[in-house]
C-alpha positions as CSV (number, residue, x, y, z in Angstrom):
1,M,103.8,102.6,119.2
2,S,104.3,106.6,118.6
3,E,103.9,108.8,116.1
4,F,104.1,107.5,113.0
5,K,106.0,104.5,113.5
6,F,105.2,100.3,115.0
7,T,108.7,99.6,116.7
8,P,109.9,96.6,116.5
9,S,108.4,97.3,112.8
10,T,108.9,93.8,112.1
11,I,107.8,90.9,114.5
12,D,107.9,86.8,113.9
13,V,105.7,84.5,115.6
14,K,104.5,81.2,116.1
15,A,101.3,81.1,114.3
16,G,98.6,79.6,116.6
17,K,97.4,81.9,119.7
18,V,99.1,85.2,119.7
19,T,99.3,87.5,122.2
20,F,100.7,91.3,122.0
21,Q,101.2,94.5,124.0
22,L,99.8,97.6,122.5
23,D,101.6,100.3,124.0
24,D,100.9,103.6,123.0
25,G,103.8,106.1,123.6
26,G,103.3,108.8,120.6
27,T,101.2,112.1,121.9
28,V,98.0,110.5,119.7
29,G,95.3,108.0,120.3
30,H,96.4,104.7,117.6
31,D,95.4,101.0,117.2
32,M,96.9,97.7,115.5
33,V,95.0,95.6,112.8
34,I,96.1,93.1,111.2
35,S,95.4,92.5,107.1
36,D,96.2,89.0,104.8
37,S,97.8,89.4,101.5
38,T,94.2,90.5,100.2
39,G,93.4,93.5,102.2
40,K,90.9,91.0,105.1
41,V,91.5,92.5,107.9
42,L,92.0,89.3,110.4
43,A,92.0,91.6,114.1
44,K,92.2,95.4,114.8
45,S,92.6,96.2,118.7
46,D,90.9,99.3,120.1
47,L,92.6,102.7,120.4
48,V,95.0,103.1,122.3
49,Q,95.9,106.8,124.1
50,P,98.8,108.0,125.3
51,G,100.4,106.6,127.8
52,N,98.6,103.6,128.1
53,T,98.7,99.4,127.4
54,T,96.3,97.4,126.3
55,E,96.8,93.4,124.2
56,L,95.7,92.7,121.3
57,T,95.0,88.4,120.7
58,V,94.3,86.4,117.6
59,S,92.6,83.3,118.6
60,S,93.6,81.4,115.9
61,L,97.0,82.6,113.5
62,P,97.6,80.8,110.2
63,A,100.8,80.9,108.9
64,G,101.9,83.4,106.7
65,T,102.5,87.3,105.9
66,Y,101.0,89.7,107.3
67,T,100.2,93.5,106.5
68,F,99.9,95.4,110.1
69,Y,98.9,98.9,110.4
70,C,97.2,101.7,112.3
71,D,94.0,103.0,110.4
72,V,93.6,106.1,112.7
73,P,93.3,108.7,109.0
74,G,96.4,109.7,108.5
75,H,98.7,107.0,109.7
76,R,99.1,104.6,107.6
77,A,100.0,106.6,104.9
78,Q,102.9,109.3,107.2
79,G,104.9,105.2,108.0
80,M,102.2,103.3,110.3
81,Q,102.5,100.0,109.3
82,G,104.6,96.9,109.2
83,T,105.1,93.2,108.7
84,L,104.0,89.6,110.4
85,T,105.1,86.9,109.9
86,A,104.1,83.3,111.4
87,S,105.5,80.2,111.2
């Protein structure tokens, strides 16, 4: 995570339990929110401060396509989002 992007911005995983390692390589804090096609939030990480790392675990991610984004005000609007596909 950095200003204002996720790398990679497209992630493919197996459905089920999924753990993401979140590294903040930027100069401000970021988080990761995963939502379904209706906008329902399925998971949200803690705020990761610059230079720090955390994990976000989703215990049971069904097969489907999701959006992930940073919900720090203004970050998503500047393009900090991506697509997650679970199969």
